[in-house]
N, C-alpha and C positions, 0 to 999 in steps of 0.2 A: 643467882639468888632469886631474881624475879621469876625465872622459869620454874624453879622448884615451888615457889609460893603458888603460882597459877595451877600447876599440876596437882597440888595437894588440896586446893580449895574446893573443887567440885564435889568430891565424895562426901565432904563434911558439911555441905551447904544445907541450910534448913529447908523445910518443905515449901515455904513461900518463894524462896529463891529458885528452887528447882522448878516450880510452877511457872515463874516468869521466864526462865531460860527455855523451857519447853514451848511456851507460847511464842516467844521471840523467834525461835528456830522455825516454828510452824509458819509464822508470818513471813519471814525473810529468806528462809531456805539456808542451805549450808554455806552459800557464798555470802549471804547477807548477815549471818550471825555466827560467830565462832568464839570458842574458848581455847583454841589451839595455842599453846604458849609461843610457838615459833611465829605464828601470824600476828599475835597480839603484841609481843615484846617490842618490836620496832617503834610502836606508837606510845610506849609508856615513858619515854624520855624526851625532853625538849631538844630543840635543834642545837643548842649550845652544850648539851650534856650536863647541865647543872641541876636539873630537877628530874626525879624519877618517881613514878607512882605505881599503883596496882589497879587492876580493873577486873570486874566480873566477866567482861567479854568485850568484843569489838563488833559493833553493829554497822553494817555498810548497806543501807537501803539503795534500791535501784530506781526509785520513783518517788514523787511527792506523796502519793497515796501510801507507800510503804513507810515513809517518814511519819506521816500522820498516824498510821496504825501503831508504830513503835512508840510514839509519844503518848498515845492513849494507854498502852501497856505500862509504860514507865510511871505514869500518873496513878494508874490503878494499883500498882504494886509498890509505889513509893520508892522507885529506883532512881538514883541520881544520874544525870546525863552530862557528859563532858563533850561538847561539840569540838570538832577538830577539823581544820582545813588542810593546808599542806604541811602543817607542823613545822613551819619555818619561822614562827614567832620567836622573839628573844626575851620574853618576859615570863614564860612558864604558864601562860594563861590557858593553854590547851592540854596541859599535863594533868592527869587525874591525881587525886590525893593518895595517901598510903593505906586507906581503909580497905580497898579492894571490893567495895560494894557498888560502885558506879559503873556505868557503861560508857565506853568511848563511842561517840557517834561520828562516823566519817562519811562524807558524801562524795568520796572519790569515784564511786561507780556512776554517779549522776554527772556525766562529763559531756553532755550533748550541747552543741550550739543549735538551739531550736529553730532560729531564723536569723537572717541577716538582710536588712533592707538598705541597699546601697543608696537609693534615692532619698529615703527619709533620714539616713544617717544614724541608724541604731541597730542593735543586735540583742537578741534574747539568749542568755547563757544560763545553763544550769550551774549549781554551786560548785561542782567538782571540776569545772573547766580550768585548766592551767593557764595562767596569765600569758605565757609565751605562745600557747596554742591560739589564744584569742588574738594576739598580735599578728600571728601568721595568717589567720583567717581574714583579718582586716586588710593586711598588706596585699593579699591576693585580689582584693577588690579596689586597690589603690586608695585605701583608707587607713586610718590609724586609730588605736585606742589610746587616749592621751594620759596614760598613767603607766609608769614603769619603775622597777626597783631591782636591786641586786638579786633577789630571790625569785625572779620571774619564771624560772624553770621549775619551781615547785609550789609557789604560792597559788592558791585557788581563788576563784571569784567570790565564793562564799566567805572565805576567810578575809579577803580584802574588804568586802562590804561590811562584815561583822565588826571589823576593827577600824573601819573608816581609814584605811591605809593612805599614806601620803605619796612617797616616792620622790623622784628627783625633779619633777616638773610641776610641783605644787604652785610655785610662784605664778605661773601663767594659767594653769588649768584647774587648780584647786585640788582638794583631797578626793577620795573615792565618793564622798557624798555628792560632789558636784557632777559626777559622771553617771549617777543612777537616775534613770527616768521612771522606772517602775520596779516593783518588787513582789516576789512571792515568798511566803514564809509559813511555817507550821508553828502554831502556838503550843503551850505546854499541855493543853487538854486535847490536842489533836486537830483543832480547827485549822483550816487553811485560809490564810489571809492572801487574797489574790488581787494585786494591784499592778499587774504587769503592763496593762494597757497604757499607752502614752497619751496624755491629754494635757497640753500646755496650759490652756486656759481653764484651770481646775480650781474653783473657789468654793468647794463643797466642805468647808470647815477644816477640821484637823487633817493634816497630812501624816497619817499614821506610819507610813514607811520611814519617815524621818526619825521616828522613835526607835525603829529597829536598826537603822544604820548606826554602826558604832556601838551597839549594845552587847557585842561579844557573846551572843547566844543566850543572854539572861532573860530576854523577853520573847524570843522565838528563834526557830532554826531557819535561816535563809536557805531556800531551795533553788531559787532562780532570780535573775535580775535582767531588766532591760537597761542597756547601757548606751550612752551616746558615742558615736564615731565621728571623726573629723577627716577632712581631706589630708592625704599624706603630704608631708613637706617635700619640696623639690630641691631645696638647698639647705646645707647645714654647715656651720663653722664653730669652732671652739677655741678657747684661749685659757691658758693657765697663767695666773698672775701672782707674783710674790708681793706680800704686804707686811707691814711692820706691826699692825694692830687691827683689832676688830673694828675700831672707829674708822680706820681707812677703808676697811671692807664695806662698811655701811655707806660711806661717802661714795665709793665706787659704784655700789649697787644703785644708789639714788640717781647718779649721773647716767648710768647705763639705762636705767628704767625710763628716764625722761627722754633720752635721745634715740633709743632703739625701739621703744614701745612694745608692740606685740611680737617683734622679732626676738626679744629677749625671752628665752624659754626656760633656762636654768641658771641658777647662781648659787653654787655650793661653796661654803668656806671650809677649809681643811687646816687644822692646826699642825704645826711641824711634827709633834709627837705621833699623830695619826699617820702622816706620810712615812715617818721612820718605821712604824710598825709594819706598813705595807712592804717597804723595802727589805725589812728583815725577814718577812714571811715569804717573799717571792725573790729568790736569789737572782733571777734574770731581769728583774725590773730595775729601772733607773729613775732618778729624780728628774722631773721635767726641766728644772733650772739648775745651772751650775752653782749658783749661790744659794745658801740656805736662808729661808725666811721664817719668821715666827708664825705667820699665817699665809695661807694661799687661797685663791679663789679660782674655781673652775666655772667658766662662763660658757654657755651654749646658746647659740642663736640659730633660728630656722626661718625659712621663707617659703611661701607657696609657689613662688616663681623660680624658674631655672636660671638663677644668677648667683652662683657661689662666689664669684669674684667680687661682685657688687656687695654681697652680704659681708664678706671678709673685710672689704674696704671700710664699710660702715663701722664694724667693730674696732678695727685698727684706729680709726679716727677718734672714737670715744676713748680708747686706751691712751692715745697720744695726748689728748686734751687732759685726761685725768693725771697723767704723768707730769705734765707741766704745772698743774695746780697742786 
């Protein structure tokens, strides 16, 4: 149905639309702008398959200058823009509406890691860099990017910045906002906001990049970001704990936080019905504990030193104390 709609739309488009399409193709080339139904269709539906829209075309610029040029064209012709990262969101925010008059803007072609400074502990990534690719680049330098999530194989840096993504290590490292040291973005009129340079003691008034973080493309299109990197952990240990209530989970979190400090990296609570859903979906999976509990906690600890046994002993001591109390 979507394919038919796209195929039939172009011949009946008005003169203004045809002018925009011609100018967009001249600016971006065949790789950068397409109305080919087969190339556009995969990006018309959200990750969960709950929302489907239509689009005038798919724009895939290869540089910040091309993004700026496209935004000028869209403003000139009053064409709506739907920014899209890895299309791995679960709220339908990157899905176009059903009018078919807007353009999907994908930065997947802008996938370069422009620089990585191991000594300074930061990296400059373009918006289309896949999170897993960034992880691998950091690990190659014995560093880490301290944000991860289940969709790391498809989520892009631009999408993570634009949605202020959280992930599983927010408790220790914060959301994406805490990882961004600098930002480059293109505004609606095509102006380029360039604040990639890292300056820690910066008291020059408003920090405009903070407005763009989490704005989901409504204030500008994120094209690149300077992100902080940390030393890679040498030791890691995890525990799965059965609990009877959320109150118990909070009590355990407080005790672990007090006694483990920075070693406590993740604390995720999982209700029994979520665990049951995983077990139903993955036939080869098994429950971590023999007995069923109303709630569960997945605890993760790390250490910069090579002492896995010592780290595990610390965690076991906390759990033993919590069990007694």
